All heavy atoms as a GROMACS GRO file, in nm:
protein
  590
    1MET      N    1  -1.800   2.644  -2.468
    1MET     CA    2  -1.944   2.644  -2.474
    1MET      C    3  -1.982   2.779  -2.550
    1MET      O    4  -1.928   2.875  -2.527
    1MET     CB    5  -2.003   2.648  -2.331
    1MET     CG    6  -2.145   2.666  -2.340
    1MET     SD    7  -2.248   2.690  -2.189
    1MET     CE    8  -2.160   2.669  -2.053
    2GLU      N    9  -2.076   2.768  -2.628
    2GLU     CA   10  -2.127   2.878  -2.711
    2GLU      C   11  -2.271   2.901  -2.672
    2GLU      O   12  -2.359   2.816  -2.674
    2GLU     CB   13  -2.119   2.844  -2.858
    2GLU     CG   14  -2.155   2.963  -2.943
    2GLU     CD   15  -2.142   2.932  -3.093
    2GLU    OE1   16  -2.052   2.855  -3.124
    2GLU    OE2   17  -2.218   2.986  -3.173
    3LEU      N   18  -2.294   3.032  -2.634
    3LEU     CA   19  -2.434   3.072  -2.595
    3LEU      C   20  -2.482   3.180  -2.704
    3LEU      O   21  -2.399   3.256  -2.753
    3LEU     CB   22  -2.432   3.132  -2.457
    3LEU     CG   23  -2.389   3.050  -2.346
    3LEU    CD1   24  -2.384   3.123  -2.219
    3LEU    CD2   25  -2.499   2.926  -2.327
    4SER      N   26  -2.606   3.186  -2.724
    4SER     CA   27  -2.669   3.280  -2.812
    4SER      C   28  -2.666   3.420  -2.749
    4SER      O   29  -2.676   3.429  -2.625
    4SER     CB   30  -2.814   3.234  -2.840
    4SER     OG   31  -2.889   3.349  -2.903
    5PHE      N   32  -2.655   3.520  -2.825
    5PHE     CA   33  -2.664   3.658  -2.770
    5PHE      C   34  -2.804   3.673  -2.696
    5PHE      O   35  -2.811   3.759  -2.608
    5PHE     CB   36  -2.645   3.763  -2.880
    5PHE     CG   37  -2.504   3.766  -2.930
    5PHE    CD1   38  -2.486   3.760  -3.067
    5PHE    CD2   39  -2.393   3.784  -2.851
    5PHE    CE1   40  -2.356   3.764  -3.125
    5PHE    CE2   41  -2.272   3.790  -2.904
    5PHE     CZ   42  -2.245   3.776  -3.039
    6ASP      N   43  -2.904   3.612  -2.740
    6ASP     CA   44  -3.034   3.624  -2.676
    6ASP      C   45  -3.038   3.571  -2.536
    6ASP      O   46  -3.131   3.597  -2.464
    6ASP     CB   47  -3.142   3.559  -2.768
    6ASP     CG   48  -3.155   3.627  -2.904
    6ASP    OD1   49  -3.130   3.753  -2.909
    6ASP    OD2   50  -3.186   3.554  -2.997
    7TYR      N   51  -2.939   3.492  -2.497
    7TYR     CA   52  -2.929   3.422  -2.363
    7TYR      C   53  -2.915   3.536  -2.261
    7TYR      O   54  -2.963   3.518  -2.139
    7TYR     CB   55  -2.813   3.331  -2.365
    7TYR     CG   56  -2.790   3.267  -2.225
    7TYR    CD1   57  -2.859   3.157  -2.182
    7TYR    CD2   58  -2.687   3.332  -2.147
    7TYR    CE1   59  -2.836   3.109  -2.061
    7TYR    CE2   60  -2.664   3.266  -2.026
    7TYR     CZ   61  -2.740   3.159  -1.976
    7TYR     OH   62  -2.708   3.107  -1.848
    8TYR      N   63  -2.849   3.645  -2.298
    8TYR     CA   64  -2.823   3.749  -2.198
    8TYR      C   65  -2.932   3.856  -2.198
    8TYR      O   66  -2.972   3.900  -2.309
    8TYR     CB   67  -2.686   3.816  -2.228
    8TYR     CG   68  -2.577   3.714  -2.219
    8TYR    CD1   69  -2.535   3.645  -2.322
    8TYR    CD2   70  -2.524   3.680  -2.094
    8TYR    CE1   71  -2.428   3.551  -2.315
    8TYR    CE2   72  -2.423   3.593  -2.083
    8TYR     CZ   73  -2.376   3.520  -2.188
    8TYR     OH   74  -2.280   3.429  -2.176
    9SER      N   75  -2.982   3.893  -2.082
    9SER     CA   76  -3.092   3.993  -2.080
    9SER      C   77  -3.043   4.110  -1.996
    9SER      O   78  -2.941   4.106  -1.933
    9SER     CB   79  -3.219   3.930  -2.018
    9SER     OG   80  -3.187   3.883  -1.888
   10LEU      N   81  -3.120   4.219  -2.006
   10LEU     CA   82  -3.091   4.334  -1.923
   10LEU      C   83  -3.108   4.310  -1.779
   10LEU      O   84  -3.182   4.218  -1.739
   10LEU     CB   85  -3.182   4.449  -1.969
   10LEU     CG   86  -3.155   4.513  -2.111
   10LEU    CD1   87  -3.276   4.588  -2.157
   10LEU    CD2   88  -3.024   4.590  -2.103
   11PRO      N   89  -3.041   4.380  -1.691
   11PRO     CA   90  -3.054   4.353  -1.542
   11PRO      C   91  -3.186   4.385  -1.486
   11PRO      O   92  -3.214   4.337  -1.372
   11PRO     CB   93  -2.943   4.446  -1.484
   11PRO     CG   94  -2.886   4.523  -1.587
   11PRO     CD   95  -2.940   4.481  -1.718
   12GLY      N   96  -3.271   4.460  -1.552
   12GLY     CA   97  -3.405   4.495  -1.498
   12GLY      C   98  -3.484   4.561  -1.609
   12GLY      O   99  -3.429   4.602  -1.710
   13GLU      N  100  -3.611   4.587  -1.575
   13GLU     CA  101  -3.692   4.657  -1.678
   13GLU      C  102  -3.662   4.805  -1.703
   13GLU      O  103  -3.708   4.863  -1.794
   13GLU     CB  104  -3.840   4.629  -1.642
   13GLU     CG  105  -3.882   4.685  -1.511
   13GLU     CD  106  -4.028   4.647  -1.469
   13GLU    OE1  107  -4.059   4.530  -1.472
   13GLU    OE2  108  -4.107   4.735  -1.458
   14ASN      N  109  -3.590   4.867  -1.604
   14ASN     CA  110  -3.552   5.006  -1.620
   14ASN      C  111  -3.424   5.029  -1.692
   14ASN      O  112  -3.366   5.141  -1.690
   14ASN     CB  113  -3.548   5.074  -1.487
   14ASN     CG  114  -3.680   5.084  -1.418
   14ASN    OD1  115  -3.787   5.089  -1.484
   14ASN    ND2  116  -3.684   5.084  -1.285
   15TRP      N  117  -3.366   4.919  -1.756
   15TRP     CA  118  -3.239   4.933  -1.822
   15TRP      C  119  -3.263   4.920  -1.973
   15TRP      O  120  -3.362   4.868  -2.019
   15TRP     CB  121  -3.151   4.813  -1.782
   15TRP     CG  122  -3.104   4.822  -1.642
   15TRP    CD1  123  -3.173   4.795  -1.528
   15TRP    CD2  124  -2.978   4.874  -1.594
   15TRP    NE1  125  -3.100   4.824  -1.415
   15TRP    CE2  126  -2.977   4.867  -1.454
   15TRP    CE3  127  -2.866   4.921  -1.656
   15TRP    CZ2  128  -2.866   4.904  -1.375
   15TRP    CZ3  129  -2.755   4.958  -1.582
   15TRP    CH2  130  -2.759   4.948  -1.442
   16LYS      N  131  -3.164   4.984  -2.048
   16LYS     CA  132  -3.175   4.969  -2.198
   16LYS      C  133  -3.031   4.956  -2.247
   16LYS      O  134  -2.931   4.996  -2.190
   16LYS     CB  135  -3.237   5.092  -2.260
   16LYS     CG  136  -3.153   5.224  -2.250
   16LYS     CD  137  -3.226   5.338  -2.312
   16LYS     CE  138  -3.136   5.463  -2.304
   16LYS     NZ  139  -3.199   5.575  -2.376
   17TRP      N  140  -3.025   4.889  -2.364
   17TRP     CA  141  -2.892   4.866  -2.433
   17TRP      C  142  -2.852   4.999  -2.498
   17TRP      O  143  -2.939   5.074  -2.546
   17TRP     CB  144  -2.904   4.762  -2.543
   17TRP     CG  145  -2.944   4.626  -2.494
   17TRP    CD1  146  -3.057   4.550  -2.517
   17TRP    CD2  147  -2.861   4.540  -2.412
   17TRP    NE1  148  -3.042   4.432  -2.462
   17TRP    CE2  149  -2.923   4.417  -2.397
   17TRP    CE3  150  -2.730   4.555  -2.353
   17TRP    CZ2  151  -2.875   4.318  -2.316
   17TRP    CZ3  152  -2.682   4.451  -2.278
   17TRP    CH2  153  -2.752   4.335  -2.260
   18THR      N  154  -2.721   5.026  -2.500
   18THR     CA  155  -2.677   5.149  -2.558
   18THR      C  156  -2.606   5.124  -2.689
   18THR      O  157  -2.554   5.211  -2.750
   18THR     CB  158  -2.569   5.218  -2.469
   18THR    OG1  159  -2.462   5.132  -2.436
   18THR    CG2  160  -2.638   5.262  -2.338
   19GLY      N  161  -2.603   4.998  -2.732
   19GLY     CA  162  -2.534   4.962  -2.858
   19GLY      C  163  -2.542   4.811  -2.888
   19GLY      O  164  -2.607   4.741  -2.813
   20ASP      N  165  -2.482   4.772  -2.991
   20ASP     CA  166  -2.480   4.632  -3.032
   20ASP      C  167  -2.367   4.556  -2.966
   20ASP      O  168  -2.279   4.618  -2.905
   20ASP     CB  169  -2.469   4.626  -3.186
   20ASP     CG  170  -2.593   4.676  -3.261
   20ASP    OD1  171  -2.702   4.666  -3.203
   20ASP    OD2  172  -2.572   4.722  -3.371
   21TRP      N  173  -2.379   4.430  -2.977
   21TRP     CA  174  -2.266   4.341  -2.934
   21TRP      C  175  -2.141   4.370  -3.017
   21TRP      O  176  -2.150   4.396  -3.137
   21TRP     CB  177  -2.301   4.197  -2.948
   21TRP     CG  178  -2.402   4.147  -2.850
   21TRP    CD1  179  -2.539   4.131  -2.870
   21TRP    CD2  180  -2.382   4.108  -2.706
   21TRP    NE1  181  -2.597   4.087  -2.757
   21TRP    CE2  182  -2.506   4.073  -2.656
   21TRP    CE3  183  -2.267   4.104  -2.631
   21TRP    CZ2  184  -2.516   4.034  -2.525
   21TRP    CZ3  185  -2.284   4.061  -2.499
   21TRP    CH2  186  -2.411   4.026  -2.450
   22ARG      N  187  -2.026   4.368  -2.951
   22ARG     CA  188  -1.901   4.385  -3.023
   22ARG      C  189  -1.788   4.305  -2.955
   22ARG      O  190  -1.794   4.270  -2.833
   22ARG     CB  191  -1.855   4.533  -3.026
   22ARG     CG  192  -1.829   4.592  -2.891
   22ARG     CD  193  -1.822   4.746  -2.896
   22ARG     NE  194  -1.786   4.802  -2.768
   22ARG     CZ  195  -1.869   4.823  -2.666
   22ARG    NH1  196  -1.995   4.786  -2.676
   22ARG    NH2  197  -1.833   4.879  -2.553
   23VAL      N  198  -1.683   4.269  -3.026
   23VAL     CA  199  -1.569   4.194  -2.984
   23VAL      C  200  -1.484   4.288  -2.894
   23VAL      O  201  -1.459   4.403  -2.936
   23VAL     CB  202  -1.486   4.137  -3.094
   23VAL    CG1  203  -1.365   4.063  -3.046
   23VAL    CG2  204  -1.574   4.033  -3.167
   24ASP      N  205  -1.451   4.241  -2.781
   24ASP     CA  206  -1.356   4.316  -2.688
   24ASP      C  207  -1.216   4.299  -2.742
   24ASP      O  208  -1.162   4.188  -2.739
   24ASP     CB  209  -1.360   4.260  -2.544
   24ASP     CG  210  -1.284   4.340  -2.448
   24ASP    OD1  211  -1.223   4.447  -2.488
   24ASP    OD2  212  -1.271   4.303  -2.332
   25ARG      N  213  -1.161   4.404  -2.807
   25ARG     CA  214  -1.026   4.398  -2.865
   25ARG      C  215  -0.931   4.477  -2.774
   25ARG      O  216  -0.883   4.588  -2.808
   25ARG     CB  217  -1.031   4.458  -3.004
   25ARG     CG  218  -1.101   4.371  -3.101
   25ARG     CD  219  -1.091   4.431  -3.248
   25ARG     NE  220  -1.149   4.346  -3.343
   25ARG     CZ  221  -1.277   4.361  -3.381
   25ARG    NH1  222  -1.348   4.454  -3.343
   25ARG    NH2  223  -1.322   4.276  -3.471
   26ASP      N  224  -0.897   4.416  -2.664
   26ASP     CA  225  -0.794   4.474  -2.577
   26ASP      C  226  -0.657   4.428  -2.630
   26ASP      O  227  -0.607   4.319  -2.608
   26ASP     CB  228  -0.812   4.423  -2.429
   26ASP     CG  229  -0.715   4.473  -2.332
   26ASP    OD1  230  -0.603   4.527  -2.379
   26ASP    OD2  231  -0.738   4.474  -2.213
   27LEU      N  232  -0.587   4.523  -2.703
   27LEU     CA  233  -0.472   4.483  -2.773
   27LEU      C  234  -0.358   4.439  -2.690
   27LEU      O  235  -0.252   4.392  -2.733
   27LEU     CB  236  -0.430   4.592  -2.870
   27LEU     CG  237  -0.533   4.617  -2.984
   27LEU    CD1  238  -0.484   4.727  -3.080
   27LEU    CD2  239  -0.562   4.487  -3.062
   28GLU      N  240  -0.368   4.469  -2.558
   28GLU     CA  241  -0.261   4.413  -2.465
   28GLU      C  242  -0.282   4.260  -2.431
   28GLU      O  243  -0.198   4.189  -2.391
   28GLU     CB  244  -0.262   4.494  -2.333
   28GLU     CG  245  -0.200   4.635  -2.359
   28GLU     CD  246  -0.162   4.702  -2.236
   28GLU    OE1  247  -0.140   4.639  -2.130
   28GLU    OE2  248  -0.159   4.829  -2.238
   29LEU      N  249  -0.410   4.217  -2.440
   29LEU     CA  250  -0.450   4.078  -2.413
   29LEU      C  251  -0.487   3.993  -2.528
   29LEU      O  252  -0.485   3.870  -2.518
   29LEU     CB  253  -0.568   4.083  -2.317
   29LEU     CG  254  -0.542   4.154  -2.173
   29LEU    CD1  255  -0.672   4.159  -2.103
   29LEU    CD2  256  -0.436   4.088  -2.099
   30THR      N  257  -0.525   4.054  -2.642
   30THR     CA  258  -0.580   3.981  -2.755
   30THR      C  259  -0.505   4.021  -2.887
   30THR      O  260  -0.434   4.121  -2.892
   30THR     CB  261  -0.725   4.013  -2.775
   30THR    OG1  262  -0.742   4.141  -2.831
   30THR    CG2  263  -0.813   3.996  -2.652
   31ASP      N  264  -0.523   3.945  -2.995
   31ASP     CA  265  -0.474   3.976  -3.123
   31ASP      C  266  -0.567   4.079  -3.184
   31ASP      O  267  -0.669   4.129  -3.115
   31ASP     CB  268  -0.450   3.851  -3.216
   31ASP     CG  269  -0.584   3.784  -3.253
   31ASP    OD1  270  -0.695   3.842  -3.228
   31ASP    OD2  271  -0.576   3.675  -3.310
   32SER      N  272  -0.535   4.127  -3.304
   32SER     CA  273  -0.620   4.234  -3.363
   32SER      C  274  -0.768   4.196  -3.387
   32SER      O  275  -0.848   4.285  -3.403
   32SER     CB  276  -0.555   4.279  -3.498
   32SER     OG  277  -0.553   4.170  -3.586
   33GLU      N  278  -0.798   4.067  -3.388
   33GLU     CA  279  -0.940   4.027  -3.404
   33GLU      C  280  -1.007   3.992  -3.271
   33GLU      O  281  -1.116   3.944  -3.274
   33GLU     CB  282  -0.951   3.911  -3.497
   33GLU     CG  283  -0.908   3.951  -3.639
   33GLU     CD  284  -0.911   3.830  -3.740
   33GLU    OE1  285  -0.961   3.717  -3.696
   33GLU    OE2  286  -0.868   3.848  -3.848
   34GLY      N  287  -0.939   4.009  -3.160
   34GLY     CA  288  -0.995   3.984  -3.027
   34GLY      C  289  -0.973   3.847  -2.973
   34GLY      O  290  -1.028   3.815  -2.871
   35TRP      N  291  -0.896   3.760  -3.037
   35TRP     CA  292  -0.877   3.622  -2.996
   35TRP      C  293  -0.760   3.610  -2.896
   35TRP      O  294  -0.667   3.688  -2.902
   35TRP     CB  295  -0.842   3.535  -3.116
   35TRP     CG  296  -0.958   3.513  -3.213
   35TRP    CD1  297  -0.971   3.562  -3.334
   35TRP    CD2  298  -1.069   3.435  -3.193
   35TRP    NE1  299  -1.079   3.523  -3.394
   35TRP    CE2  300  -1.146   3.438  -3.306
   35TRP    CE3  301  -1.112   3.342  -3.084
   35TRP    CZ2  302  -1.268   3.369  -3.320
   35TRP    CZ3  303  -1.228   3.277  -3.100
   35TRP    CH2  304  -1.307   3.290  -3.213
   36MET      N  305  -0.782   3.524  -2.802
   36MET     CA  306  -0.681   3.474  -2.710
   36MET      C  307  -0.657   3.326  -2.724
   36MET      O  308  -0.756   3.256  -2.756
   36MET     CB  309  -0.723   3.506  -2.561
   36MET     CG  310  -0.741   3.653  -2.537
   36MET     SD  311  -0.822   3.676  -2.373
   36MET     CE  312  -0.679   3.638  -2.272
   37TYR      N  313  -0.541   3.276  -2.705
   37TYR     CA  314  -0.507   3.135  -2.733
   37TYR      C  315  -0.456   3.069  -2.605
   37TYR      O  316  -0.387   3.125  -2.521
   37TYR     CB  317  -0.400   3.131  -2.844
   37TYR     CG  318  -0.451   3.207  -2.970
   37TYR    CD1  319  -0.417   3.340  -2.988
   37TYR    CD2  320  -0.520   3.138  -3.066
   37TYR    CE1  321  -0.465   3.408  -3.102
   37TYR    CE2  322  -0.565   3.200  -3.178
   37TYR     CZ  323  -0.535   3.335  -3.200
   37TYR     OH  324  -0.577   3.402  -3.308
   38ALA      N  325  -0.468   2.930  -2.607
   38ALA     CA  326  -0.410   2.856  -2.498
   38ALA      C  327  -0.396   2.708  -2.545
   38ALA      O  328  -0.461   2.665  -2.648
   38ALA     CB  329  -0.495   2.861  -2.376
   39VAL      N  330  -0.322   2.624  -2.462
   39VAL     CA  331  -0.310   2.488  -2.493
   39VAL      C  332  -0.440   2.414  -2.477
   39VAL      O  333  -0.483   2.330  -2.547
   39VAL     CB  334  -0.196   2.422  -2.407
   39VAL    CG1  335  -0.188   2.276  -2.423
   39VAL    CG2  336  -0.065   2.494  -2.433
   40ASP      N  337  -0.510   2.446  -2.363
   40ASP     CA  338  -0.644   2.405  -2.339
   40ASP      C  339  -0.716   2.510  -2.251
   40ASP      O  340  -0.657   2.602  -2.207
   40ASP     CB  341  -0.658   2.257  -2.286
   40ASP     CG  342  -0.601   2.244  -2.147
   40ASP    OD1  343  -0.632   2.330  -2.057
   40ASP    OD2  344  -0.520   2.146  -2.125
   41PHE      N  345  -0.846   2.488  -2.231
   41PHE     CA  346  -0.919   2.590  -2.161
   41PHE      C  347  -0.889   2.602  -2.013
   41PHE      O  348  -0.928   2.703  -1.952
   41PHE     CB  349  -1.076   2.563  -2.176
   41PHE     CG  350  -1.122   2.601  -2.311
   41PHE    CD1  351  -1.165   2.502  -2.402
   41PHE    CD2  352  -1.139   2.732  -2.354
   41PHE    CE1  353  -1.211   2.533  -2.537
   41PHE    CE2  354  -1.177   2.767  -2.481
   41PHE     CZ  355  -1.220   2.665  -2.568
   42THR      N  356  -0.810   2.508  -1.954
   42THR     CA  357  -0.777   2.520  -1.820
   42THR      C  358  -0.640   2.585  -1.794
   42THR      O  359  -0.595   2.614  -1.686
   42THR     CB  360  -0.768   2.382  -1.749
   42THR    OG1  361  -0.664   2.304  -1.813
   42THR    CG2  362  -0.902   2.311  -1.759
   43LYS      N  363  -0.570   2.625  -1.905
   43LYS     CA  364  -0.444   2.685  -1.893
   43LYS      C  365  -0.451   2.828  -1.926
   43LYS      O  366  -0.550   2.879  -1.980
   43LYS     CB  367  -0.350   2.624  -2.000
   43LYS     CG  368  -0.325   2.475  -1.994
   43LYS     CD  369  -0.264   2.437  -1.864
   43LYS     CE  370  -0.231   2.286  -1.861
   43LYS     NZ  371  -0.204   2.235  -1.724
   44PRO      N  372  -0.351   2.909  -1.891
   44PRO     CA  373  -0.352   3.053  -1.908
   44PRO      C  374  -0.360   3.092  -2.061
   44PRO      O  375  -0.297   3.018  -2.144
   44PRO     CB  376  -0.219   3.102  -1.852
   44PRO     CG  377  -0.169   2.992  -1.763
   44PRO     CD  378  -0.226   2.866  -1.816
   45PHE      N  379  -0.435   3.192  -2.089
   45PHE     CA  380  -0.453   3.240  -2.222
   45PHE      C  381  -0.351   3.346  -2.261
   45PHE      O  382  -0.301   3.420  -2.166
   45PHE     CB  383  -0.596   3.286  -2.249
   45PHE     CG  384  -0.687   3.183  -2.280
   45PHE    CD1  385  -0.745   3.106  -2.176
   45PHE    CD2  386  -0.725   3.158  -2.408
   45PHE    CE1  387  -0.834   3.005  -2.207
   45PHE    CE2  388  -0.816   3.054  -2.439
   45PHE     CZ  389  -0.873   2.980  -2.340
   46HIS      N  390  -0.312   3.363  -2.380
   46HIS     CA  391  -0.210   3.463  -2.426
   46HIS      C  392  -0.252   3.516  -2.558
   46HIS      O  393  -0.343   3.466  -2.629
   46HIS     CB  394  -0.073   3.404  -2.424
   46HIS     CG  395  -0.063   3.264  -2.491
   46HIS    ND1  396  -0.078   3.154  -2.423
   46HIS    CD2  397  -0.049   3.234  -2.623
   46HIS    CE1  398  -0.068   3.049  -2.500
   46HIS    NE2  399  -0.052   3.099  -2.621
   47LYS      N  400  -0.191   3.620  -2.599
   47LYS     CA  401  -0.229   3.698  -2.715
   47LYS      C  402  -0.184   3.634  -2.850
   47LYS      O  403  -0.254   3.646  -2.951
   47LYS     CB  404  -0.165   3.833  -2.699
   47LYS     CG  405  -0.145   3.921  -2.811
   47LYS     CD  406  -0.095   4.053  -2.775
   47LYS     CE  407  -0.090   4.151  -2.885
   47LYS     NZ  408  -0.067   4.285  -2.853
   48LYS      N  409  -0.072   3.569  -2.855
   48LYS     CA  410  -0.020   3.511  -2.983
   48LYS      C  411  -0.047   3.367  -3.000
   48LYS      O  412  -0.015   3.288  -2.907
   48LYS     CB  413   0.122   3.549  -2.999
   48LYS     CG  414   0.148   3.695  -3.011
   48LYS     CD  415   0.289   3.726  -3.057
   48LYS     CE  416   0.300   3.872  -3.074
   48LYS     NZ  417   0.357   3.907  -3.198
   49ASN      N  418  -0.093   3.327  -3.109
   49ASN     CA  419  -0.114   3.177  -3.138
   49ASN      C  420   0.026   3.117  -3.161
   49ASN      O  421   0.109   3.165  -3.232
   49ASN     CB  422  -0.193   3.168  -3.266
   49ASN     CG  423  -0.243   3.025  -3.288
   49ASN    OD1  424  -0.227   2.939  -3.209
   49ASN    ND2  425  -0.299   3.005  -3.413
   50SER      N  426   0.043   2.999  -3.093
   50SER     CA  427   0.168   2.922  -3.109
   50SER      C  428   0.140   2.784  -3.155
   50SER      O  429   0.018   2.734  -3.157
   50SER     CB  430   0.249   2.923  -2.976
   50SER     OG  431   0.181   2.836  -2.882
   51THR      N  432   0.238   2.702  -3.189
   51THR     CA  433   0.227   2.569  -3.241
   51THR      C  434   0.142   2.477  -3.153
   51THR      O  435   0.070   2.395  -3.203
   51THR     CB  436   0.364   2.508  -3.264
   51THR    OG1  437   0.438   2.595  -3.346
   51THR    CG2  438   0.352   2.366  -3.329
   52PHE      N  439   0.160   2.494  -3.020
   52PHE     CA  440   0.096   2.395  -2.928
   52PHE      C  441  -0.044   2.444  -2.887
   52PHE      O  442  -0.113   2.366  -2.811
   52PHE     CB  443   0.185   2.375  -2.810
   52PHE     CG  444   0.316   2.314  -2.849
   52PHE    CD1  445   0.428   2.395  -2.849
   52PHE    CD2  446   0.325   2.182  -2.890
   52PHE    CE1  447   0.555   2.336  -2.892
   52PHE    CE2  448   0.447   2.127  -2.926
   52PHE     CZ  449   0.559   2.210  -2.923
   53ASP      N  450  -0.090   2.554  -2.924
   53ASP     CA  451  -0.229   2.607  -2.888
   53ASP      C  452  -0.333   2.523  -2.957
   53ASP      O  453  -0.323   2.511  -3.075
   53ASP     CB  454  -0.236   2.756  -2.918
   53ASP     CG  455  -0.152   2.838  -2.824
   53ASP    OD1  456  -0.123   2.795  -2.716
   53ASP    OD2  457  -0.114   2.951  -2.869
   54MET      N  458  -0.427   2.480  -2.886
   54MET     CA  459  -0.542   2.402  -2.938
   54MET      C  460  -0.675   2.469  -2.920
   54MET      O  461  -0.773   2.423  -2.980
   54MET     CB  462  -0.545   2.263  -2.868
   54MET     CG  463  -0.422   2.182  -2.888
   54MET     SD  464  -0.415   2.135  -3.064
   54MET     CE  465  -0.246   2.088  -3.080
   55VAL      N  466  -0.685   2.571  -2.841
   55VAL     CA  467  -0.811   2.634  -2.823
   55VAL      C  468  -0.791   2.792  -2.830
   55VAL      O  469  -0.681   2.846  -2.822
   55VAL     CB  470  -0.873   2.609  -2.680
   55VAL    CG1  471  -0.903   2.463  -2.672
   55VAL    CG2  472  -0.783   2.657  -2.572
   56ARG      N  473  -0.907   2.852  -2.857
   56ARG     CA  474  -0.898   3.005  -2.859
   56ARG      C  475  -1.036   3.050  -2.810
   56ARG      O  476  -1.139   2.979  -2.814
   56ARG     CB  477  -0.872   3.057  -3.001
   56ARG     CG  478  -0.981   3.030  -3.103
   56ARG     CD  479  -0.941   3.094  -3.230
   56ARG     NE  480  -1.049   3.070  -3.331
   56ARG     CZ  481  -1.052   3.121  -3.457
   56ARG    NH1  482  -0.956   3.205  -3.492
   56ARG    NH2  483  -1.160   3.107  -3.534
   57ARG      N  484  -1.034   3.179  -2.767
   57ARG     CA  485  -1.162   3.241  -2.717
   57ARG      C  486  -1.160   3.388  -2.744
   57ARG      O  487  -1.049   3.445  -2.768
   57ARG     CB  488  -1.183   3.213  -2.565
   57ARG     CG  489  -1.085   3.289  -2.485
   57ARG     CD  490  -1.106   3.262  -2.340
   57ARG     NE  491  -1.012   3.337  -2.257
   57ARG     CZ  492  -1.006   3.323  -2.126
   57ARG    NH1  493  -1.072   3.240  -2.060
   57ARG    NH2  494  -0.909   3.400  -2.062
   58ARG      N  495  -1.275   3.448  -2.752
   58ARG     CA  496  -1.281   3.587  -2.752
   58ARG      C  497  -1.405   3.631  -2.682
   58ARG      O  498  -1.505   3.560  -2.669
   58ARG     CB  499  -1.272   3.647  -2.893
   58ARG     CG  500  -1.390   3.618  -2.983
   58ARG     CD  501  -1.354   3.687  -3.120
   58ARG     NE  502  -1.449   3.643  -3.216
   58ARG     CZ  503  -1.444   3.690  -3.349
   58ARG    NH1  504  -1.355   3.773  -3.380
   58ARG    NH2  505  -1.537   3.644  -3.428
   59LYS      N  506  -1.399   3.753  -2.619
   59LYS     CA  507  -1.507   3.803  -2.539
   59LYS      C  508  -1.586   3.905  -2.616
   59LYS      O  509  -1.534   3.997  -2.682
   59LYS     CB  510  -1.446   3.870  -2.418
   59LYS     CG  511  -1.548   3.923  -2.319
   59LYS     CD  512  -1.483   3.963  -2.183
   59LYS     CE  513  -1.422   4.096  -2.186
   59LYS     NZ  514  -1.376   4.138  -2.056
   60TRP      N  515  -1.718   3.887  -2.610
   60TRP     CA  516  -1.812   3.981  -2.666
   60TRP      C  517  -1.873   4.069  -2.556
   60TRP      O  518  -1.900   4.017  -2.447
   60TRP     CB  519  -1.924   3.911  -2.735
   60TRP     CG  520  -1.880   3.842  -2.860
   60TRP    CD1  521  -1.811   3.720  -2.868
   60TRP    CD2  522  -1.898   3.891  -2.996
   60TRP    NE1  523  -1.792   3.694  -3.006
   60TRP    CE2  524  -1.840   3.792  -3.080
   60TRP    CE3  525  -1.952   4.008  -3.046
   60TRP    CZ2  526  -1.840   3.805  -3.218
   60TRP    CZ3  527  -1.951   4.018  -3.190
   60TRP    CH2  528  -1.895   3.925  -3.271
   61ILE      N  529  -1.888   4.195  -2.584
   61ILE     CA  530  -1.942   4.288  -2.479
   61ILE      C  531  -2.047   4.374  -2.540
   61ILE      O  532  -2.057   4.397  -2.657
   61ILE     CB  533  -1.826   4.380  -2.424
   61ILE    CG1  534  -1.754   4.454  -2.535
   61ILE    CG2  535  -1.727   4.303  -2.337
   61ILE    CD1  536  -1.654   4.554  -2.483
   62ARG      N  537  -2.141   4.410  -2.452
   62ARG     CA  538  -2.248   4.508  -2.484
   62ARG      C  539  -2.281   4.596  -2.364
   62ARG      O  540  -2.288   4.545  -2.255
   62ARG     CB  541  -2.370   4.425  -2.526
   62ARG     CG  542  -2.478   4.515  -2.591
   62ARG     CD  543  -2.594   4.420  -2.634
   62ARG     NE  544  -2.692   4.501  -2.706
   62ARG     CZ  545  -2.811   4.455  -2.745
   62ARG    NH1  546  -2.845   4.334  -2.722
   62ARG    NH2  547  -2.893   4.538  -2.812
   63SER      N  548  -2.296   4.718  -2.385
   63SER     CA  549  -2.320   4.816  -2.274
   63SER      C  550  -2.468   4.844  -2.258
   63SER      O  551  -2.543   4.844  -2.355
   63SER     CB  552  -2.247   4.949  -2.294
   63SER     OG  553  -2.111   4.920  -2.307
   64CYS      N  554  -2.502   4.868  -2.134
   64CYS     CA  555  -2.637   4.910  -2.106
   64CYS      C  556  -2.635   5.025  -1.994
   64CYS      O  557  -2.534   5.045  -1.924
   64CYS     CB  558  -2.725   4.798  -2.059
   64CYS     SG  559  -2.674   4.717  -1.904
   65VAL      N  560  -2.742   5.096  -1.986
   65VAL     CA  561  -2.758   5.203  -1.888
   65VAL      C  562  -2.893   5.192  -1.822
   65VAL      O  563  -2.992   5.150  -1.881
   65VAL     CB  564  -2.734   5.343  -1.954
   65VAL    CG1  565  -2.595   5.363  -2.000
   65VAL    CG2  566  -2.827   5.374  -2.058
   66LEU      N  567  -2.903   5.260  -1.704
   66LEU     CA  568  -3.023   5.266  -1.638
   66LEU      C  569  -3.107   5.379  -1.706
   66LEU      O  570  -3.056   5.489  -1.723
   66LEU     CB  571  -3.000   5.300  -1.489
   66LEU     CG  572  -3.120   5.303  -1.397
   66LEU    CD1  573  -3.188   5.170  -1.396
   66LEU    CD2  574  -3.069   5.334  -1.252
   67ASP      N  575  -3.228   5.347  -1.745
   67ASP     CA  576  -3.319   5.441  -1.814
   67ASP      C  577  -3.425   5.492  -1.725
   67ASP      O  578  -3.515   5.420  -1.695
   67ASP     CB  579  -3.380   5.366  -1.936
   67ASP     CG  580  -3.458   5.464  -2.030
   67ASP    OD1  581  -3.428   5.576  -2.032
   67ASP    OD2  582  -3.540   5.410  -2.097
   68ASN      N  583  -3.398   5.616  -1.674
   68ASN     CA  584  -3.499   5.669  -1.575
   68ASN      C  585  -3.629   5.715  -1.645
   68ASN      O  586  -3.653   5.782  -1.725
   68ASN     CB  587  -3.440   5.784  -1.498
   68ASN     CG  588  -3.328   5.733  -1.410
   68ASN    OD1  589  -3.335   5.616  -1.372
   68ASN    ND2  590  -3.234   5.814  -1.385
   0.00000   0.00000   0.00000
């Protein structure tokens, strides 16, 4: 499922974003572009693409802080 970045809002009116959206590149869990691979979405994901992998995903993150 794909959602627009606009779908996500701040937790409250006293919060502000501290940067833009970015791909989470945890190099222990993802490849260099942030992708994880699996046979299907119900199976465990792994870092390296293999012949039998049919799906991939990557996580986007954005930080926010409480603005007093």
